[in-house]
TIFI-109777 format. One record per residue (C-alpha): residue in three letters; chain; x, y, z. Coordinates in pm, 1 decimal. Example, Ala and Ser with C-alpha at 12.3 -4.5 7.8 and 13.67 -1.06 7.14 Angstrom:
TIFI-109777
<node ALA,A,<1230.0,-450.0,780.0>>,
<node SER,A,<1367.0,-106.0,714.0>>,
//
This chain:
TIFI-109777
<node MET,A,<-8140.1,5883.9,-6508.7>>,
<node SER,A,<-8204.1,5701.2,-6183.5>>,
<node SER,A,<-8027.2,5824.6,-5873.4>>,
<node ALA,A,<-7821.4,5603.4,-5644.4>>,
<node PRO,A,<-8017.5,5456.2,-5353.7>>,
<node ALA,A,<-7985.9,5648.4,-5029.4>>,
<node VAL,A,<-7743.5,5503.8,-4775.0>>,
<node LYS,A,<-7922.6,5412.7,-4455.4>>,
<node THR,A,<-7829.1,5585.7,-4129.8>>,
<node THR,A,<-7924.7,5426.1,-3798.0>>,
<node GLU,A,<-7900.6,5576.0,-3451.7>>,
<node TRP,A,<-7774.3,5348.7,-3176.0>>,
<node VAL,A,<-7825.4,5443.6,-2811.5>>,
<node LEU,A,<-7570.1,5308.6,-2563.6>>,
<node GLY,A,<-7628.1,5307.6,-2191.3>>,
<node PRO,A,<-7346.7,5341.6,-1935.3>>,
<node GLY,A,<-7103.6,5054.5,-1983.3>>,
<node ASP,A,<-7249.1,4948.8,-2319.0>>,
<node GLU,A,<-7048.8,4866.6,-2629.5>>,
<node PHE,A,<-7152.0,4898.0,-2994.0>>,
<node ARG,A,<-6992.8,4608.2,-3183.7>>,
<node PHE,A,<-6975.4,4581.5,-3560.1>>,
<node GLU,A,<-6830.6,4367.1,-3835.7>>,
<node VAL,A,<-6783.0,4515.1,-4182.9>>,
<node ASP,A,<-6617.7,4336.2,-4473.5>>,
<node PHE,A,<-6369.7,4482.6,-4721.8>>,
<node ALA,A,<-6635.6,4543.0,-4985.6>>,
<node HIS,A,<-6830.7,4784.1,-4765.9>>,
<node THR,A,<-6766.7,5091.3,-4552.2>>,
<node ILE,A,<-6954.6,5225.1,-4254.2>>,
<node GLU,A,<-6929.4,5568.7,-4100.2>>,
<node ILE,A,<-6974.1,5633.2,-3728.9>>,
<node LYS,A,<-7046.5,5972.5,-3578.7>>,
<node LEU,A,<-7081.9,6054.0,-3208.5>>,
<node LYS,A,<-7403.6,6254.7,-3173.7>>,
<node ARG,A,<-7434.5,6283.3,-2796.4>>,
<node GLY,A,<-7240.4,6178.6,-2489.2>>,
<node GLN,A,<-6891.2,6029.7,-2462.8>>,
<node ALA,A,<-6747.1,5724.4,-2640.6>>,
<node GLU,A,<-6413.1,5567.7,-2719.9>>,
<node TYR,A,<-6274.1,5329.3,-2978.3>>,
<node PHE,A,<-6034.1,5089.6,-2807.3>>,
<node GLY,A,<-5941.6,5358.5,-2556.2>>,
<node ALA,A,<-5919.4,5654.6,-2798.7>>,
<node GLU,A,<-6188.7,5918.6,-2748.8>>,
<node LEU,A,<-6425.5,5991.5,-3036.8>>,
<node GLY,A,<-6455.7,6358.4,-3120.3>>,
<node PRO,A,<-6805.9,6509.1,-3110.5>>,
<node GLU,A,<-6965.2,6521.5,-3455.4>>,
<node ALA,A,<-6647.7,6380.8,-3614.0>>,
<node THR,A,<-6704.1,6107.1,-3874.0>>,
<node TYR,A,<-6495.7,5788.6,-3867.2>>,
<node SER,A,<-6488.6,5539.3,-4154.7>>,
<node PHE,A,<-6430.6,5164.9,-4117.8>>,
<node SER,A,<-6388.6,4891.1,-4378.7>>,
<node GLY,A,<-6263.2,4534.7,-4327.4>>,
<node GLU,A,<-6288.9,4582.4,-3953.1>>,
<node ASN,A,<-6425.4,4407.2,-3647.3>>,
<node GLY,A,<-6458.7,4700.4,-3408.2>>,
<node ALA,A,<-6623.9,4818.6,-3089.8>>,
<node VAL,A,<-6723.9,5162.8,-2961.0>>,
<node PHE,A,<-6754.0,5171.2,-2581.6>>,
<node SER,A,<-6914.7,5431.4,-2356.5>>,
<node TRP,A,<-6863.3,5465.3,-1981.2>>,
<node GLU,A,<-7148.1,5715.6,-1937.5>>,
<node GLY,A,<-7376.4,5643.0,-2233.7>>,
<node CYS,A,<-7398.0,5798.9,-2579.3>>,
<node THR,A,<-7581.9,5810.4,-2911.1>>,
<node LEU,A,<-7409.7,5704.6,-3233.3>>,
<node ALA,A,<-7518.1,5765.4,-3592.4>>,
<node VAL,A,<-7403.2,5474.7,-3809.9>>,
<node THR,A,<-7422.9,5502.7,-4188.6>>,
<node GLY,A,<-7365.2,5213.3,-4427.7>>,
<node GLU,A,<-7400.0,4838.0,-4447.9>>,
<node SER,A,<-7229.5,4601.5,-4204.3>>,
<node GLN,A,<-7230.4,4224.8,-4165.8>>,
<node SER,A,<-7319.8,4252.8,-3799.4>>,
<node ALA,A,<-7405.4,4537.3,-3562.5>>,
<node TYR,A,<-7540.9,4522.2,-3207.8>>,
<node VAL,A,<-7512.6,4675.1,-2861.1>>,
<node ALA,A,<-7360.9,4455.7,-2588.6>>,
<node GLY,A,<-7415.5,4520.0,-2220.1>>,
<node GLU,A,<-7160.5,4268.1,-2096.4>>,
<node THR,A,<-6800.0,4364.4,-2166.4>>,
<node PRO,A,<-6460.9,4302.4,-2001.0>>,
<node MET,A,<-6393.1,4677.9,-1977.8>>,
<node ASP,A,<-6418.9,4686.7,-1597.9>>,
<node SER,A,<-6134.3,4435.9,-1570.2>>,
<node TYR,A,<-5935.8,4621.2,-1836.6>>,
<node ILE,A,<-5965.5,4955.9,-1657.8>>,
<node ASN,A,<-5862.4,4784.9,-1332.1>>,
<node VAL,A,<-5548.5,4656.7,-1505.2>>,
<node HIS,A,<-5477.1,5006.5,-1636.4>>,
<node MET,A,<-5516.6,5163.2,-1291.5>>,
<node ALA,A,<-5283.0,4905.6,-1136.2>>,
<node LEU,A,<-5023.6,4976.1,-1405.9>>,
<node GLN,A,<-5065.6,5350.3,-1361.9>>,
<node GLN,A,<-4992.4,5323.4,-990.3>>,
<node LEU,A,<-4665.1,5152.3,-1078.7>>,
<node ARG,A,<-4584.1,5428.1,-1326.2>>,
<node VAL,A,<-4647.0,5698.1,-1068.1>>,
<node GLN,A,<-4414.7,5517.2,-828.8>>,
<node ALA,A,<-4152.2,5472.6,-1100.8>>,
<node HIS,A,<-4158.9,5843.2,-1190.8>>,
<node ALA,A,<-4124.3,5939.0,-823.9>>,
<node GLU,A,<-3825.6,5710.2,-776.7>>,
<node ALA,A,<-3664.5,5834.3,-1099.0>>,
<node ALA,A,<-3709.2,6197.1,-992.7>>,
<node ALA,A,<-3553.3,6122.2,-654.8>>,
<node ALA,A,<-3263.6,5943.0,-823.5>>,
<node ALA,A,<-3214.3,6235.9,-1061.0>>,
<node GLY,A,<-3198.7,6470.8,-766.5>>,
<node GLN,A,<-2927.9,6250.5,-619.4>>,
<node LYS,A,<-2755.3,6232.1,-961.6>>,
<node ASN,A,<-2793.1,5855.5,-959.1>>,
<node SER,A,<-2844.4,5797.3,-1331.4>>,
<node ASP,A,<-2817.5,5419.2,-1309.3>>,
<node SER,A,<-3165.7,5387.5,-1164.8>>,
<node LEU,A,<-3311.5,5583.1,-1457.0>>,
<node ALA,A,<-3203.5,5319.9,-1707.5>>,
<node ALA,A,<-3297.1,5016.2,-1500.5>>,
<node ASN,A,<-3615.6,5112.0,-1321.5>>,
<node ASN,A,<-3752.0,4792.7,-1164.5>>,
<node VAL,A,<-4088.6,4945.9,-1073.5>>,
<node ALA,A,<-4204.9,5056.9,-1419.2>>,
<node PRO,A,<-4454.3,4806.1,-1561.2>>,
<node ARG,A,<-4337.7,4583.6,-1846.3>>,
<node VAL,A,<-4654.5,4416.4,-1969.7>>,
<node MET,A,<-4691.5,4132.3,-2218.7>>,
<node ILE,A,<-5027.4,4015.7,-2355.8>>,
<node VAL,A,<-5062.2,3650.3,-2461.0>>,
<node GLY,A,<-5342.4,3417.6,-2560.3>>,
<node PRO,A,<-5479.5,3214.1,-2850.2>>,
<node GLU,A,<-5549.3,3362.3,-3192.8>>,
<node ASP,A,<-5834.2,3611.7,-3227.0>>,
<node CYS,A,<-5892.3,3656.8,-2853.8>>,
<node GLY,A,<-5850.0,4036.9,-2851.9>>,
<node LYS,A,<-5481.5,4074.7,-2760.5>>,
<node THR,A,<-5412.7,4365.6,-2995.9>>,
<node SER,A,<-5738.8,4536.5,-2895.8>>,
<node LEU,A,<-5637.1,4514.2,-2529.3>>,
<node ALA,A,<-5287.7,4644.8,-2609.7>>,
<node ARG,A,<-5445.4,4936.2,-2793.2>>,
<node ILE,A,<-5673.6,5014.0,-2498.8>>,
<node LEU,A,<-5387.0,5005.2,-2248.5>>,
<node VAL,A,<-5165.4,5220.8,-2472.6>>,
<node ASN,A,<-5438.8,5479.0,-2523.7>>,
<node TYR,A,<-5528.2,5497.0,-2154.8>>,
<node ALA,A,<-5161.4,5542.3,-2064.7>>,
<node VAL,A,<-5110.1,5817.4,-2324.5>>,
<node ARG,A,<-5424.8,5995.7,-2205.5>>,
<node MET,A,<-5264.7,6004.6,-1859.1>>,
<node GLY,A,<-4956.7,6175.7,-2001.8>>,
<node GLU,A,<-4745.4,5860.8,-2020.8>>,
<node THR,A,<-4518.0,5759.3,-2310.6>>,
<node PRO,A,<-4499.9,5378.9,-2302.3>>,
<node VAL,A,<-4315.2,5178.4,-2564.9>>,
<node TYR,A,<-4544.5,4954.5,-2769.2>>,
<node VAL,A,<-4371.9,4633.6,-2879.0>>,
<node ASP,A,<-4527.1,4427.2,-3157.5>>,
<node LEU,A,<-4403.1,4066.7,-3160.9>>,
<node ASP,A,<-4677.9,3941.5,-3393.2>>,
<node PRO,A,<-4521.9,3913.9,-3741.4>>,
<node MET,A,<-4842.6,3785.5,-3902.8>>,
<node ASP,A,<-5066.9,4073.7,-3799.2>>,
<node ALA,A,<-4790.6,4333.0,-3770.1>>,
<node SER,A,<-4988.1,4639.6,-3662.7>>,
<node VAL,A,<-4722.6,4911.4,-3700.8>>,
<node THR,A,<-4584.3,4838.3,-4047.2>>,
<node VAL,A,<-4577.8,4559.8,-4307.2>>,
<node PRO,A,<-4633.1,4194.1,-4206.1>>,
<node GLY,A,<-4329.1,3977.8,-4142.9>>,
<node THR,A,<-4173.1,4227.3,-3902.0>>,
<node VAL,A,<-4133.9,4299.3,-3532.3>>,
<node SER,A,<-4120.7,4652.4,-3396.8>>,
<node ALA,A,<-4094.1,4886.6,-3099.6>>,
<node THR,A,<-4268.3,5225.1,-3102.6>>,
<node PRO,A,<-4256.2,5505.9,-2843.5>>,
<node MET,A,<-4620.9,5607.9,-2800.9>>,
<node THR,A,<-4656.5,5983.0,-2759.5>>,
<node LYS,A,<-5014.7,6027.4,-2882.2>>,
<node PRO,A,<-5331.7,5817.3,-2894.0>>,
<node VAL,A,<-5353.3,5546.5,-3157.7>>,
<node ASP,A,<-5534.0,5681.0,-3464.2>>,
<node ILE,A,<-5894.6,5558.0,-3464.6>>,
<node GLU,A,<-5899.0,5478.0,-3836.1>>,
<node ALA,A,<-5533.6,5404.5,-3921.8>>,
<node GLY,A,<-5451.8,5222.0,-3598.1>>,
<node PHE,A,<-5087.9,5175.3,-3501.0>>,
<node MET,A,<-4998.0,5208.6,-3870.0>>,
<node GLY,A,<-5043.3,5584.6,-3825.8>>,
<node TYR,A,<-4707.2,5593.3,-3649.2>>,
<node ALA,A,<-4527.4,5453.2,-3954.6>>,
<node MET,A,<-4685.6,5690.5,-4205.9>>,
<node SER,A,<-4469.0,5979.9,-4317.6>>,
<node SER,A,<-4771.6,6207.9,-4316.7>>,
<node SER,A,<-4847.1,6167.2,-3949.8>>,
<node SER,A,<-4528.7,6070.4,-3770.0>>,
<node GLY,A,<-4226.8,6272.4,-3669.3>>,
<node PRO,A,<-3880.8,6166.9,-3554.8>>,
<node PRO,A,<-3981.0,6108.6,-3187.1>>,
<node ASP,A,<-4258.1,5869.1,-3292.7>>,
<node THR,A,<-4074.1,5676.7,-3563.0>>,
<node PRO,A,<-4098.9,5303.9,-3492.2>>,
<node LEU,A,<-3795.1,5077.6,-3477.9>>,
<node VAL,A,<-3858.8,4785.6,-3713.3>>,
<node TRP,A,<-3679.6,4458.4,-3785.1>>,
<node GLN,A,<-3735.0,4230.6,-4084.4>>,
<node PHE,A,<-3824.5,3876.9,-3972.8>>,
<node GLY,A,<-3958.7,3764.7,-4308.0>>,
<node HIS,A,<-4211.4,3507.7,-4188.2>>,
<node GLU,A,<-4561.5,3519.4,-4042.3>>,
<node GLN,A,<-4507.0,3263.2,-3766.5>>,
<node PRO,A,<-4226.6,3282.2,-3505.8>>,
<node SER,A,<-4188.3,2903.6,-3536.2>>,
<node ALA,A,<-4078.3,2943.6,-3901.3>>,
<node ASN,A,<-3734.6,3043.0,-3769.2>>,
<node SER,A,<-3727.4,3031.9,-3390.4>>,
<node ALA,A,<-3357.6,3112.4,-3362.3>>,
<node LEU,A,<-3391.8,3428.8,-3570.2>>,
<node PHE,A,<-3710.0,3534.8,-3391.0>>,
<node ASN,A,<-3541.5,3500.0,-3051.3>>,
<node LEU,A,<-3239.6,3691.8,-3176.3>>,
<node LEU,A,<-3465.4,3974.5,-3293.7>>,
<node ALA,A,<-3642.4,3976.9,-2956.5>>,
<node ASP,A,<-3299.9,4030.7,-2799.7>>,
<node ARG,A,<-3226.9,4316.5,-3041.2>>,
<node VAL,A,<-3564.0,4476.6,-2967.5>>,
<node ALA,A,<-3490.4,4457.3,-2594.4>>,
<node ALA,A,<-3144.3,4611.4,-2636.9>>,
<node ALA,A,<-3281.4,4896.7,-2849.5>>,
<node ILE,A,<-3552.9,4968.5,-2592.5>>,
<node ASP,A,<-3298.8,4976.3,-2310.2>>,
<node ARG,A,<-3089.7,5228.3,-2503.7>>,
<node ARG,A,<-3391.6,5451.7,-2554.0>>,
<node LEU,A,<-3512.5,5428.5,-2195.9>>,
<node SER,A,<-3166.6,5508.2,-2064.1>>,
<node ASN,A,<-3198.6,5848.8,-2231.8>>,
<node ASP,A,<-3567.7,5913.0,-2167.1>>,
<node ARG,A,<-3666.6,5920.9,-1801.6>>,
<node ARG,A,<-4036.8,5971.4,-1876.0>>,
<node ALA,A,<-4053.3,5673.2,-2112.2>>,
<node ALA,A,<-3853.5,5461.2,-1867.4>>,
<node GLY,A,<-4117.4,5517.1,-1601.6>>,
<node SER,A,<-4401.1,5453.9,-1847.7>>,
<node GLY,A,<-4280.1,5101.5,-1924.8>>,
<node LEU,A,<-4367.5,4861.7,-2206.6>>,
<node ILE,A,<-4682.4,4710.5,-2354.5>>,
<node VAL,A,<-4603.9,4402.1,-2564.4>>,
<node ASP,A,<-4836.8,4231.5,-2813.2>>,
<node THR,A,<-4762.1,3874.3,-2925.4>>,
<node ARG,A,<-4857.2,3614.3,-3183.5>>,
<node GLY,A,<-5150.9,3391.3,-3088.6>>,
<node VAL,A,<-5046.2,3054.3,-2947.6>>,
<node GLY,A,<-5264.8,2750.6,-3011.9>>,
<node ASP,A,<-5051.2,2490.2,-2833.5>>,
<node VAL,A,<-4948.7,2607.7,-2487.4>>,
<node ALA,A,<-4681.3,2340.4,-2482.2>>,
<node LYS,A,<-4499.6,2543.1,-2748.5>>,
<node CYS,A,<-4446.2,2879.7,-2581.0>>,
<node GLU,A,<-4068.6,2893.1,-2617.8>>,
<node ALA,A,<-4072.9,3218.6,-2814.0>>,
<node ILE,A,<-4294.7,3381.6,-2551.6>>,
<node GLU,A,<-4076.6,3261.9,-2264.3>>,
<node HIS,A,<-3763.1,3387.3,-2439.0>>,
<node ALA,A,<-3922.5,3728.9,-2498.4>>,
<node ILE,A,<-4035.9,3745.5,-2133.8>>,
<node ALA,A,<-3675.8,3708.1,-2023.1>>,
<node ALA,A,<-3527.7,3936.9,-2291.8>>,
<node LEU,A,<-3774.1,4221.5,-2226.8>>,
<node ARG,A,<-3771.7,4165.6,-1849.0>>,
<node ILE,A,<-4150.4,4138.6,-1839.4>>,
<node THR,A,<-4307.7,4203.3,-1499.2>>,
<node THR,A,<-4675.9,4141.1,-1581.7>>,
<node LEU,A,<-4816.0,3874.4,-1811.8>>,
<node LEU,A,<-5179.3,3919.5,-1915.6>>,
<node VAL,A,<-5332.5,3592.6,-2037.6>>,
<node VAL,A,<-5647.4,3656.1,-2240.2>>,
<node GLY,A,<-5915.3,3396.2,-2301.7>>,
<node SER,A,<-5735.3,3072.6,-2209.1>>,
<node GLU,A,<-5763.6,2905.0,-1869.9>>,
<node ARG,A,<-5517.2,2636.4,-1975.4>>,
<node MET,A,<-5254.5,2884.1,-2094.5>>,
<node PHE,A,<-5291.5,3076.9,-1769.2>>,
<node SER,A,<-5238.3,2758.3,-1568.0>>,
<node VAL,A,<-4939.8,2639.3,-1772.7>>,
<node LEU,A,<-4760.3,2975.3,-1778.2>>,
<node SER,A,<-4831.1,3039.5,-1409.6>>,
<node GLY,A,<-4660.1,2711.3,-1331.6>>,
<node ARG,A,<-4364.1,2777.6,-1556.5>>,
<node LEU,A,<-4309.6,3131.8,-1432.1>>,
<node SER,A,<-4349.1,3054.4,-1062.7>>,
<node GLY,A,<-3988.9,2936.4,-1036.9>>,
<node SER,A,<-3663.5,3104.7,-1126.3>>,
<node SER,A,<-3682.8,3073.7,-1504.9>>,
<node PRO,A,<-3717.4,3276.1,-1716.1>>,
<node SER,A,<-3800.7,3537.6,-1452.4>>,
<node PRO,A,<-3895.6,3497.7,-1085.9>>,
<node SER,A,<-4085.6,3826.7,-1068.1>>,
<node VAL,A,<-4355.8,3789.3,-1335.6>>,
<node SER,A,<-4714.4,3841.9,-1220.2>>,
<node VAL,A,<-4951.9,3631.4,-1432.3>>,
<node VAL,A,<-5304.7,3774.1,-1462.4>>,
<node LYS,A,<-5602.8,3600.4,-1625.6>>,
<node LEU,A,<-5845.6,3813.3,-1827.9>>,
<node ALA,A,<-6168.8,3717.6,-1999.5>>,
<node ARG,A,<-6200.3,3721.2,-2376.5>>,
<node SER,A,<-6434.5,3989.3,-2504.7>>,
<node GLY,A,<-6758.6,3861.4,-2649.7>>,
<node GLY,A,<-6696.4,4087.7,-2946.8>>,
<node THR,A,<-6391.7,3898.9,-3074.0>>,
<node VAL,A,<-6439.5,3714.7,-3401.5>>,
<node ASP,A,<-6243.7,3423.4,-3546.7>>,
<node ARG,A,<-6093.5,3550.7,-3870.5>>,
<node HIS,A,<-6075.4,3308.2,-4162.1>>,
<node PRO,A,<-5760.1,3288.6,-4379.5>>,
<node ALA,A,<-5913.7,3490.2,-4665.7>>,
<node PHE,A,<-5989.5,3777.8,-4426.6>>,
<node ARG,A,<-5634.5,3769.8,-4289.0>>,
<node GLN,A,<-5494.5,3778.6,-4643.5>>,
<node LEU,A,<-5701.5,4085.3,-4730.1>>,
<node TYR,A,<-5616.2,4247.0,-4395.2>>,
<node ASN,A,<-5241.9,4204.9,-4449.9>>,
<node ALA,A,<-5264.7,4322.0,-4812.3>>,
<node ARG,A,<-5437.0,4637.3,-4691.9>>,
<node ALA,A,<-5165.1,4695.5,-4431.5>>,
<node ILE,A,<-4898.2,4680.2,-4702.2>>,
<node LYS,A,<-5098.3,4910.5,-4928.6>>,
<node GLN,A,<-5135.0,5159.2,-4643.1>>,
<node TYR,A,<-4758.5,5152.1,-4591.2>>,
<node PHE,A,<-4699.2,5252.0,-4953.5>>,
<node TYR,A,<-5003.5,5469.6,-5022.2>>,
<node GLY,A,<-5155.3,5580.4,-4690.4>>,
<node THR,A,<-5520.7,5568.3,-4597.0>>,
<node ALA,A,<-5830.7,5707.6,-4767.9>>,
<node ARG,A,<-5822.9,6000.3,-4523.5>>,
<node GLU,A,<-5446.2,6059.1,-4549.5>>,
<node PRO,A,<-5328.9,5927.5,-4887.9>>,
<node PHE,A,<-4978.8,5981.4,-5020.7>>,
<node THR,A,<-4783.0,5884.9,-5330.2>>,
<node SER,A,<-4523.1,5613.9,-5366.8>>,
<node PHE,A,<-4253.8,5618.6,-5634.0>>,
<node SER,A,<-4095.4,5375.8,-5876.2>>,
<node THR,A,<-3719.4,5345.3,-5883.6>>,
<node ILE,A,<-3475.8,5125.5,-6075.8>>,
<node ALA,A,<-3196.6,4926.2,-5913.5>>,
<node ASN,A,<-2936.7,4748.5,-6125.7>>,
<node PHE,A,<-2835.0,4401.9,-6012.2>>,
<node LYS,A,<-2470.1,4504.4,-5980.7>>,
<node GLU,A,<-2553.0,4802.7,-5760.2>>,
<node ILE,A,<-2739.2,4614.9,-5487.8>>,
<node ARG,A,<-2702.1,4308.5,-5270.2>>,
<node ILE,A,<-3004.0,4104.2,-5160.3>>,
<node LEU,A,<-2952.3,3880.0,-4859.4>>,
<node ARG,A,<-3171.3,3649.3,-4657.4>>,
<node VAL,A,<-3124.6,3515.9,-4307.1>>,
<node GLY,A,<-3181.3,3145.2,-4255.9>>,
<node GLU,A,<-3200.2,2852.2,-4495.7>>,
<node ASP,A,<-3546.9,2803.8,-4645.2>>,
<node SER,A,<-3553.4,2427.8,-4670.8>>,
<node VAL,A,<-3282.5,2189.1,-4564.9>>,
<node ALA,A,<-3279.2,1815.9,-4517.6>>,
<node PRO,A,<-3334.9,1700.7,-4160.3>>,
<node SER,A,<-3024.7,1623.3,-3960.0>>,
<node SER,A,<-3111.8,1253.4,-3961.9>>,
<node THR,A,<-3047.8,1240.1,-4339.3>>,
<node LEU,A,<-2693.3,1377.4,-4318.9>>,
<node PRO,A,<-2401.5,1136.4,-4363.4>>,
<node LEU,A,<-2281.2,977.2,-4042.4>>,
<node GLY,A,<-2051.8,1207.8,-3847.7>>,
<node GLU,A,<-2136.9,1519.7,-4049.6>>,
<node THR,A,<-2317.7,1825.9,-3916.4>>,
<node ARG,A,<-2509.3,2091.9,-4102.7>>,
<node LYS,A,<-2300.6,2399.8,-4174.2>>,
<node LEU,A,<-2595.5,2632.4,-4228.4>>,
<node THR,A,<-2791.9,2753.7,-3930.1>>,
<node ASP,A,<-3122.3,2936.0,-3888.7>>,
<node THR,A,<-2928.8,3262.3,-3873.9>>,
<node SER,A,<-2688.3,3193.7,-4160.8>>,
<node VAL,A,<-2686.1,3471.3,-4421.6>>,
<node LEU,A,<-2726.3,3370.6,-4783.0>>,
<node VAL,A,<-2700.3,3577.2,-5101.0>>,
<node VAL,A,<-3017.4,3594.9,-5312.7>>,
<node ASP,A,<-2948.8,3604.5,-5685.3>>,
<node PRO,A,<-3224.3,3812.3,-5849.4>>,
<node ASP,A,<-3466.8,3623.7,-6074.5>>,
<node GLU,A,<-3836.6,3630.5,-6161.5>>,
<node SER,A,<-3931.8,3469.9,-5828.7>>,
<node LEU,A,<-3855.9,3803.2,-5659.3>>,
<node VAL,A,<-4156.4,3972.5,-5823.4>>,
<node HIS,A,<-4403.6,4103.0,-5560.8>>,
<node SER,A,<-4154.4,4046.8,-5276.3>>,
<node ILE,A,<-4129.6,4295.6,-4990.8>>,
<node LEU,A,<-3762.3,4375.7,-4924.2>>,
<node ALA,A,<-3625.8,4561.2,-4623.5>>,
<node VAL,A,<-3372.6,4839.1,-4682.7>>,
<node THR,A,<-3091.4,4815.9,-4426.9>>,
<node ASP,A,<-2816.5,5054.1,-4318.5>>,
<node ALA,A,<-2540.4,4807.1,-4408.7>>,
<node SER,A,<-2287.6,4904.5,-4673.8>>,
<node LEU,A,<-2184.1,4693.2,-4970.4>>,
<node ASP,A,<-1826.2,4690.5,-4844.0>>,
<node ALA,A,<-1937.9,4564.5,-4502.9>>,
<node VAL,A,<-2145.8,4274.6,-4637.1>>,
<node THR,A,<-1874.0,4184.2,-4885.8>>,
<node ALA,A,<-1637.4,4138.7,-4593.7>>,
<node ASP,A,<-1893.3,3975.1,-4364.4>>,
<node CYS,A,<-2253.1,3901.3,-4463.8>>,
<node ASP,A,<-2342.1,3817.5,-4104.2>>,
<node CYS,A,<-2332.8,4188.6,-4018.2>>,
<node VAL,A,<-2693.1,4220.8,-4143.0>>,
<node VAL,A,<-2833.0,3979.8,-3884.3>>,
<node GLY,A,<-3050.3,4178.9,-3647.6>>,
<node LEU,A,<-3009.6,4511.7,-3829.3>>,
<node GLN,A,<-3305.5,4747.4,-3815.4>>,
<node ALA,A,<-3497.4,4817.0,-4134.1>>,
<node LEU,A,<-3482.6,5173.7,-4264.9>>,
<node GLY,A,<-3791.6,5106.3,-4474.6>>,
<node PHE,A,<-3939.4,4866.1,-4728.2>>,
<node VAL,A,<-3967.9,4838.9,-5105.4>>,
<node ASN,A,<-4190.4,4623.2,-5325.5>>,
<node VAL,A,<-4043.7,4445.6,-5629.4>>,
<node THR,A,<-4278.2,4504.6,-5926.0>>,
<node VAL,A,<-4054.9,4400.0,-6217.0>>,
<node VAL,A,<-3748.4,4178.6,-6254.2>>,
<node ASP,A,<-3588.2,4251.9,-6591.9>>,
<node MET,A,<-3343.5,3967.1,-6647.7>>,
<node GLU,A,<-3238.5,4103.4,-6988.5>>,
<node LYS,A,<-3139.0,4443.5,-6856.9>>,
<node LYS,A,<-3032.8,4303.6,-6517.0>>,
<node ARG,A,<-3238.0,4539.4,-6307.6>>,
<node LEU,A,<-3528.7,4558.5,-6065.1>>,
<node VAL,A,<-3816.6,4802.7,-6068.3>>,
<node LEU,A,<-3910.3,4885.9,-5709.7>>,
<node VAL,A,<-4191.9,5078.9,-5545.6>>,
<node SER,A,<-4079.8,5293.1,-5252.7>>,
<node PRO,A,<-4267.6,5538.7,-5027.2>>,
<node VAL,A,<-3986.5,5793.3,-5077.2>>,
<node PRO,A,<-3864.8,5937.2,-5410.6>>,
<node GLY,A,<-3523.6,5896.0,-5567.7>>,
<node ARG,A,<-3270.2,5617.4,-5577.1>>,
<node LEU,A,<-3236.5,5371.2,-5294.0>>,
<node PRO,A,<-3057.0,5540.8,-5004.2>>,
<node LYS,A,<-2881.0,5213.5,-4924.2>>,
<node GLN,A,<-2794.6,4914.1,-5139.4>>,
<node VAL,A,<-2820.6,4615.6,-4902.0>>,
<node LEU,A,<-3167.9,4462.7,-4892.4>>,
<node LEU,A,<-3309.9,4185.0,-4676.0>>,
<node TYR,A,<-3540.7,3929.7,-4834.1>>,
<node GLY,A,<-3852.9,3803.5,-4662.1>>,
<node HIS,A,<-4129.2,3560.3,-4755.7>>,
<node ILE,A,<-4397.8,3828.6,-4755.3>>,
<node GLN,A,<-4534.5,3915.2,-5098.4>>,
<node TRP,A,<-4781.7,4174.3,-5222.5>>,
<node MET,A,<-4922.3,4231.1,-5568.5>>,
<node GLU,A,<-5042.9,4584.4,-5619.1>>,
<node THR,A,<-5393.6,4608.9,-5760.6>>,
<node ILE,A,<-5586.1,4915.3,-5868.7>>,
//
């Protein structure tokens, strides 16, 4: 019997300020081990002799002082780059950290004077938003800034306003997560949503948007941005340390800078103080002009940052596989930290499925003269279960059946308690078979529909 071919291991030597960049598809896995020196993966330090596995990833290991890496496995691309934007990124971090130090000092002084108002509305703490075109490295930069802040003892809130590449939980959502530990090198931000690695203080707040693009329902997206902002303010009013640590906000890539309404609304709602524009001179110019006046905020500093040479344009098939993996990780964990999901049955009469916003309506110009559309982008409609629900991802809400019977609109802007996947719609027996990451019957009976679907494969 022939033995399997040996997997090749290559040593890569990085000098001070070098970065090892790699691309590996979903059909392959590489393992990286730090042999000598110091290195970090998007701001999180690699442990000596620890092995990290990557699949379906475009990643970069950076070293400030130089290191040696042992890389095992086959990748599409692997090389060492000497030119990186890390100097500018660390300068941004240091500037933000100075603001945090000042914010903590002012909060401590206010606490000594028993002036609690200044703890909830600290104007010095940095509120940072990262914008730019698709695939320019926005999430990587957010991850670096979060990790550097946490390594300094800070607890910033990470806000994910990118429903397509939702990094904390399933796609089609927006979220806010208090960051109390470095982002997991392998699991990424998703590690905060996994029951095996997150506790109550780290549990993300998540809202079901149901679409991949904010423009699919701008009114709903803006409403959710307002709800995210309100939830953050409530948390920061009770957590002086987090209030001084501020926010780091990731956003959906914008191709047309003339259509930045969602970004501008979020800037105002979250009271952003610093806007980092990555990889777009035109976007920097346009947003600098728009934010130089009194709307949406007169106190936003707009900073231009270079796009990393390691960023890669991801084709639609890669994005589809990436999002499918994110959903699978939500229900089953990672290869390193797997867990079991459970099937449960929900009878049609025991649940209520709702959706926010009309899917497709005739344009206003086609309505009879003098009539206006009664449905709006935030109207709540009842979804009657049928076979089209198979593979849908539904959000479990805290609303009660009695409440939605009296007023369906009460679900608009509600946080999601969790998500279930519809695997079977049995029209004869009038029931759904659902996959849930927790055992037992559904804890709540009001579910929110979204346009995100996932078919489980072995």
